[in-house]
C-alpha positions as CSV (number, residue, x, y, z in Angstrom):
1,X,-11.3,-1.1,-9.5
2,X,-9.2,-4.0,-8.5
3,X,-5.8,-3.7,-6.8
4,X,-3.6,-6.8,-7.1
5,X,-0.4,-7.5,-5.3
6,X,2.6,-9.2,-6.8
7,X,5.1,-11.2,-4.8
8,X,3.4,-10.7,-1.4
9,X,5.7,-11.8,1.4
10,X,6.1,-11.8,5.2
11,X,2.4,-12.0,5.8
12,X,1.6,-12.0,9.5
13,X,-1.0,-10.9,12.1
14,X,-0.5,-7.2,13.0
15,X,-0.3,-6.2,16.7
16,X,-1.8,-2.8,15.9
17,X,-5.1,-2.3,14.1
18,X,-4.3,0.4,11.6
19,X,-4.7,0.9,7.8
20,X,-1.4,1.8,6.3
21,X,0.4,1.9,2.9
22,X,4.1,2.7,3.1
23,X,6.4,3.1,0.0
24,X,9.7,1.3,0.6
25,X,13.0,2.5,-0.6
26,X,13.5,0.8,-4.0
27,X,11.4,1.1,-7.1
28,X,8.0,-0.5,-6.5
29,X,7.8,-2.3,-3.2
30,X,5.3,-1.4,-0.4
31,X,4.6,-2.4,3.2
32,X,0.8,-2.7,3.8
33,X,-1.3,-3.0,6.9
34,X,-5.0,-3.8,6.8
35,X,-7.9,-6.0,7.7
36,X,-8.4,-9.5,6.4
37,X,-11.8,-9.2,4.8
38,X,-11.9,-12.6,3.1
39,X,-9.2,-15.1,4.2
40,X,-10.3,-17.8,1.7
41,X,-9.7,-15.5,-1.3
42,X,-6.9,-13.4,0.4
43,X,-8.7,-10.1,0.2
44,X,-7.4,-7.3,2.4
45,X,-9.2,-4.0,3.2
46,X,-7.1,-0.9,3.6
47,X,-9.5,2.0,4.2
48,X,-11.8,2.1,1.2
49,X,-9.5,0.0,-1.0
50,X,-9.5,-3.7,-1.5
51,X,-6.4,-5.6,-2.3
52,X,-6.2,-9.1,-3.8
53,X,-3.1,-11.0,-2.7
54,X,-1.3,-13.3,-5.1
55,X,-0.5,-15.6,-2.2
56,X,-2.8,-17.3,0.4
57,X,-3.0,-15.9,3.9
58,X,-1.5,-18.0,6.7
59,X,-4.0,-20.5,8.0
60,X,-4.0,-19.0,11.5
61,X,-5.3,-15.6,10.3
62,X,-9.1,-15.2,10.6
63,X,-11.5,-12.8,8.9
64,X,-11.5,-9.2,10.4
65,X,-8.0,-9.6,11.9
66,X,-5.4,-7.1,11.0
67,X,-2.4,-8.2,9.0
68,X,0.7,-6.7,7.5
69,X,2.9,-7.7,4.7
70,X,5.3,-6.6,1.9
71,X,4.7,-6.6,-1.8
72,X,7.1,-6.1,-4.7
73,X,4.5,-4.3,-6.8
74,X,0.8,-3.2,-6.9
75,X,-1.3,-3.3,-10.1
76,X,-4.6,-1.5,-10.5
77,X,-7.2,-2.7,-13.0
78,X,-10.3,-0.8,-13.9
79,X,-13.1,-3.1,-15.0
């Protein structure tokens, strides 16, 4: 299973190391917090789930650091 983000925005290093998925008020957006598993390919781990961002991570973020960001939509693909 692959979870892709659409319109990832406000990506920054998190001050707290938690895994979190929070539904925001309008139709599809979410606020996510997780660990940067692969910065080169913008893969974020949240618990047992892997998210592929549609935007590169900021250059100052390193593998295994926690990040948080907003997305307009999440898409799940079963391969």
